[in-house]
N, C-alpha and C positions, 0 to 999 in steps of 0.2 A: 245496626247489627252484623256485625261479620257472616262472611258465608259459612264457616266453620259451625257457626253457633246454629244459623238458620236451618244448616243440613242435618246439625244434631237435634234441636229443638222439635224439628216435624218428624223426627224421624225416617227421611227418606235416606235414609244414614246422613310365585309364584311360576310360574310356569315350569312344564314336567322338566324336569331336570335329568336328562342322561347324559354321562358323561361321555365325552367325545373320548374313545377309547384308541391308543398306538395300534399300529399296526403290526402283525407277527413278523420278526426279522428273518427274512427268507431272501434267497438271491434272483432277482426278477432282471428279466430283458429289460433294456436303459426303457424301449417305450414303454412295455409294462408299466414299470418303477414311475413312467412321467403319468400313464392314464391313473394312476392309482392316487397320486399326489392331486392330482387335479379333479377328484372324482368329488362328488357330494359328502363322503362320511367325513371331508375335512371342511365344510361349509359351517359356517357361526351355527351355534344351536340357535334355536329359535322359541320365541315366546309359544303356548298354546294353552289354550282352553281346558281346564280340567271340570267334569261333572260334578255338580254339588247337589245336596238336597236344598228342595222346596217343601217344608211340611204344612205350610198354611193352604187350606183346600183351593182348589185352583179356579175362584169363581170372584167375581169382585165385589165387594173390595178384599183382595188377600194382599198378603205382604209378605215375603221371606228377604230380611233384609241383612249381609253381613257388614259390619262394623268397622273389623279388624282380624289380625291374621298374627301368630307366634309360632315358628319353628325353631325346634330346638336339636333335630337331626334329618336326615333326608327321609326317614320314615316315621317322624313323630311331628307334627305340625297340628294346628287348632286353629279354627276358626269361629267367630262368635258374633252373634248380631240378636234379632228377636222376630219374629213371627204370630200371626195370629192364629191363636187355638182355636181348634176344630168348635170347641162348645161356645153356646151363647156368654157365658159368664167368664172365659176363661182369658180375655185381655190378650194383652202380647205375654208370648212367653220366650222365655231366654233359648234361644238358638245357641246351640255350640257343635261343629261338626270336627271331626277328626280324622285324619289323614295318615294312613300305615304304611304308606310305599306305593299301596297300589290304588286306591280309591277313597275318597270323602264319603264318612259316614255319619249320620246323626247319632248323638249320644244326649239321653234323657238327661232333663233338668227339672228343678220342682218348679212347678206353677203355683201362684199363692192366688186362691179364688176371688174374682172380682178386683185384681190388682194388674197393671201392666209393669213388667219388668224387660230391663233391654239391655244387653251388653254390648260396651262401648269400646275396650281392652282385653286383652287377654296376656299371661307373661308365663309359659311353662319352664320348670328350672329341673326337674326330672319328670319321669312317665306317670310318678304318683304325686306331685307336687306342681298344680298349674292353678293360677288365680285370675280368675276374669272379674271386671268390675263394671259397673253402670248407673244406673238407675230404675226409682221404682215409684209409682203413684196409683193411688187409687183410679181405677178405671172413670174416665168422664172427669175427672178432676185435674186440673194444671199444676196443683205443688209436686215436686216430686222430693225425695229422699235418696241418697246413696245406698248402694246395693254391692255387695261382693260376694262370689259364690267359690268355692274352692275343690278341684277336682283331685280325688287320693288314690288315684290307678282305677277304683270299682266305680265310684261314682260322686256326682255332682251336690253340693250341702251349701246351701245359703248359709253365711256366716254372719252374726249381727256387727254391726257399726256404731260408734258413738254418735248421738243426737245430737244435732246442730240446731240453733234456734234463727228465728230470722223469717221474713216474708220472700225471702228470694227461693228459688229453685234450686236445691240441691242437689249435687251430681257428682260422681265420679268419672273422669275421663281418660285416666293412663293408668297403669298401673307396671310395675317391674319387680322380678322375683329373682332375689339373689338365691334363695334354697335355705336350707337349713332353720327354718322359721326366721327368716328375716325378709320380707317384703313392703313395698312404698307403693302407696296410692296418692292421685293427686284428683284436684276436681274445684268444685268451689261450694263455699258453705252457705247454708241458710243467710245469713249474715252479709252476703255478697263480698266475701274473703277468699283470698288462696285458702285452698283446704288441703294439707297435707297428713295421710294416716299412716303410721306404721304397725306394721305385723310383727308380733316377736315370739311367734309359736304358741301362743295363749289366745292374744285377743287385740283386737287392731284400737289403735289410741291416737288421738290427735297430737300433733306436733305443733307446735308453734311456728308460725312465718311471719317476716318484716314486712308492714307496708310500702311498697316504692314509692320513692319521693317524686310528688309532680311536678312537669316542667313550671316553671316561674310562670305567675299570674294564673294557674289554674289549681283547681281544688280536686285532690285525691278523691273518688266517689265508688271504687270497687277494684275486684281484680280476680283472676280465675285461672287456674293452669290446666293445660288440654294435654300436655306430654311429661314422660318423667324415662330417665335412662339412667341404669345403675351400672357403675363397673367396678364397685366395690363397694363395701360398707360403709367406707369415708370418704366417696367420690362420687354423686349422685348429682344430676342436673334434672332439672324442670323448668317447663317452660308455659309459656301462654299469652297472657294481655292483661293490662288494668285501664281503667276509666277515669278522666280527669276533666273536668268541668270548667267551662269559661262562660261566664253568663249563665245563660239558656244553651248552648253549644257544647256536647259530648264529645270528646275526644277519645281515640282505643289507641294504646301505645305496646311495644312488645314487652315482654317480662320475660327472664332468666332468673333463677336461684340456683345455691350450689350447696349442698350439705359436705361438709367437713368430716363428719363422723360427731359434730356436737351441735352445732346450730347450722342454721340456714340463713343464706346471707343473698343480696338482692346484686346483681351483676348489672352494669349501663349496658344497653343493646341497642344496635341502630334501628332507626323506624325513617325510612326510605321514602314514606308519603309525606306531604305537604299538608299541612292542616287549613282549611280554610275558615275565613273567620266566621261565615255564615253555616256551612255545613259541617264544620269539624272534620275530622278523618277517623278511620277506622284500620288499623294492623295489627294482627297476631299471631302469634307462632302457635303450630299444630301438633307440632310432633319434633322429638330429639333421639339424635344417636351418639352417644360417646365412642370413641376408639380408644381413647389414651388423654391421660391429663394434659396434653399440648394438641388434642385434636378430637373435635367436636361439630356435630352439624345441626341445625335450628331449620326449619321449614316452616311457612306458612303463606300467608295472603295480607295484602293490603289493597283499602278502595281508597282512592284518591280522588276528592270531592272539591280539590281547590276550584276547579272551574265552575261549579255549581251545576254541572250536569251529570254527577253521579258515578262515572267513567267505571267498567266492571273491574272487578277483583283480579288483582294481578298476583302472581304468586312470588315468594322471597324464598330465598336462600341463606342463612347465616353460616359464619365460620368460628369455631373459636381455636387460638393456636397457642392457648395457655397465659394468656394476656388480656386479650380481648376480643371480642365478638366484632365480625366486621361481614359487610354484604357482599356476596359473591353475584358474579352475571349470570344468568338465565337468558337462552335463547328465547326470540320473541318466537311464540308459538301460536300467535293469532288469536284473537277474542281475548276474553279475560282467564279466570281460572285461580284456581289455589293448588298449594299442596298441604295435603293433610296426615302424612306420615312418613317419616324417613327411618332406615336401618342401614348396615354398613357393616360390611365383609371385611375391609381394610381401609388403609388410609387413600387407597387407591382404587376402590369400588364401593362406592355409596349409591343408594339406590332411595329414589322419591317419589310417592305415588298420591294421585289427586286428580281432579278433573281441572289439570293444569292449563288448557288452553285448545281449544279446537276438538280434536278427538285424543290428544295427546293422555294419557294415563299415566307414565311411567317415565322418569327421569333418569339418568345415570352419571355419576361423577367418576372420573377413571384418573385421579389424581391430577389434573389440568383445567378439566372443563366440564359442565353439564351437557348433554345432550339426549333429546328425546329418543326414547327405545321406540322400535315398531311393535305394537302390541295388538293381538287378535280382539274383532268386534264380534259378536254374537249376533242371534236373529233377533234381539232387542233393539239392537246400536249400541251406539259408545256407552261406557259402563258409566258408573261414578264410582270411582275407587277412593275406598277410605284408610286402606292399612297396606302396610308391606313390610316383609321380613324377610330378610339374608338367612339361608342357613348357617350358622357357626361353624367354621371351618371349610366353607367352600366358598371360592373364589367368584362364582357365578349363580349358584341354586338359590334362586329367590323365588319369593309367593307372593302376590297383590290380590288381594279381595275387594270386593264391595257388592255392588248391586246396579240390575238393568231397571229399566221404565218401561216395558212391554206395551205394545198399543192396547189401547184397552181401557189402562189403568193397572194398578197393582206395582209389585215389586217382584223381582227374580234375583235370586242370590247369584255372585259371578265371582269364580276365580281363575286368575291365570300364572301359569309357574314357567320359569327358566331353569335348565340345565346346569 
């Protein structure tokens, strides 16, 4: 099981953007001008921690997790996840927090008695049109079903989704909201197949997807979609992974699908890890961001077990140039890691987040290469970043969200912001 799935299945699972303003145009002595130009006001803006809400009672076991973040403007962003409710039969409760330009605040969500609800993705199209998706299950039961929730500007409401049959945990991992009654959600069905659902303004319906073709000598055994990005109603990418077996060995391969307005189509995608005849291989894509028809990014991780030693996860990033997907180089960050999410401001400003290696949690693409960002660490230590979202129209303003693991157990929400 790859690292993304492990984090989600155990439900273990920004930075303040202040724009640098120009100086007032006045005549200054030469020395004064030189001092002004060299002063700290012109230093590159830094990532900062923004305080978030932890509604779960502060006693072990407490759990406050953020799994995704979605920014619509500099004063309208959402972070979603789950927390343990205060009452015995509350179970896990959907957690939604809203940024109004000054602070994060918790927004109440429905709580289903004796059920766990967890939100894994969020997509705001307007102040009164926000979709979030995830999973629900009876408390203490392993089987999960998809859940979708909608915010209409006043409150969150759980919206019914189609029932899928089978013995696998069914879940929605990603959502893309185009607005105007047009939203897409992706995940895995109870039949262990890629699940795509479409909202038409009145109801969610399942949209058929093709199964990928297994490599020669292997048998296709299942698929899942973990991320989706919608640029237009007829231009949508979804990514994830599929499994293929050879004898008793199971392998995981990257999966990319595109919607052209009428049908989903599987596109070939690279698989940089080498399968082991004994241990197989695991690789997946966890997030996708489309900038234009000829410019899209997908990120994830791979587990290379060819040596039989089960090497640690390695982050991967793929780029779409309008014709094909290719692997791009990620700097050696030390240790293992993965990339859980990706978001783009432009072709020269792409952000990816996740525990990518060591203490690195955010990477930036400047149009030429990926470089690690210096992000702050709170009192609980390095966070597990799960989501990243660039603010539309801004080249630098970005949010990243996740959670930390405080000493003694439990989880704390964690968000950083870049101006």
